[in-house]
N, C-alpha and C positions, 0 to 999 in steps of 0.2 A: 459556374459553380465556385463557391468560396473555397479557399485552401483550408485544409485541416491537417494537422500533423500530430503524431503520437510517438512516444517512446514505449516499446513493448518489452516486457520481461516474461519469459515463458519457462515453465517447468523448473523453477528454482526450488531445490529441496532445502528447506530451512530446518535448523536445529531448534526444536521447541518441545515443550511438554504440555500437552492439552488433554484434558479429560481425566476421569477417575474410572478405573476398570476393576472388575471383580476377577476372581480366579478363572472363571470360564469364559470371560469376555475376550473378544478379538482386540488385541492392542495394535494400533497402527505402527507400521514400521517406518513410515515417512509422512511428512507434511509437505505439500507442494504448493507454491505460490505462483500465480499468474497475475501480472500487473500491466495495465495500460494507462499511461499518463498522457493526457491531451495537453499540448503545449503550443505556443504561438509559432506559426510557420516561419516567422523571422528568425527563430532559433534553430531552424533546420536548413533553410535556403539561405546560405551565407555567401558573401562575396569574397571573403578571405578566410583562410584556414586559421583557426585558433580557438582554444578552449574558452577564451573570454567572449566568444561570439555564440556559444551554444549553452544549453542547460547541462551542467555537470551533475549527472545522476549518481555518481559514486557516493557522495555523502548520504543521500537518501537510502541507498542500499545498505550502508553501514548502520544507519538508524534502524532500519527494518531488522537487520540481524541482531542488533542490541535489544530491540523490543521482543523478538522471538525468544531470545535467551534469558530474558529478564526474570523469569520465574515460572511458576506453574500457572496455567490457565485452566479454568473449568470448561470454557467454551471457545470454539473457533471465533465466534462472534466478537468476543472481547479483544482478541488479538487483531482482528480485522478493524475494529473501531480505532484501536491505537495506531494502526498503519495508516488509516485514512487521516487521522489527526496529524500524523507526521507529514503526510503529503500536503496537507493544508498549510503547513508552516513554510512551504516553498512558494513564493509568489509566482514563479514561472509556471507552476502546474495549474492549469485552468479547469480540469476535470479529471476524475480518476475512476477506473473500473478495476476491480480485483476479484480474484477467486482464490480461496484457500481450501485445499482438500486434503483428505487423509486417505491412505491406502495401507493394506487391503480392506475390502468390505467382505464380511462373512468369512474372513480368514483365507481368502483365495485370491481374488482379483478385484478390479474395479477401484474407482475413486468416489468418495463422497465428500461434498464440499458446500461452501456457502459463497455466493457471488453477490457483489453490490456494485452499483454504478452511481457515482456522485457527480451531479452536474455542476456547472459553474456557480449557480446561485446557492446551492446547498454547501458547496465547498467554501464559498466566501463567508457564509455564516459560521463556519468552523474555524476560520483563520484567527490566529492570535491577534489580539487588539493591544495597542499601546496602553500603558497604565492610565494615562490621562483620559483615554476614551472610555475606560471601564469605570472610572470614578466620577464621570460627568463633568469634569472641569474643562474638557475640550483641549485644544492645542494651546 
């Protein structure tokens, strides 16, 4: 069986504003993010201890926090799209799965959210390209 490795972030309550609500609507009190990043097992099974040997996820977490606080979103889907795009900017991330949900539902309990899984091919298509690749001049 081939090796597979992931970095998982669970139940991160993010500070964001999503949706437009009327006077009688249930306004979420929290938005929760779950994130699974598929990475090369060589970044997990390391022979010597050191940050230069692993994927440093702290900058990505800061990026996500910045995107969440960036302004008002009408939909969870738009914030999810921006988070996936941020993940695509890290070459070490081979695939990503995330779920963003809000709570409560109907004013009491429960979570309601959106989940997406982006495989390696789809993530590669989203990766930023060098300017020369975009303008057709090549390297």
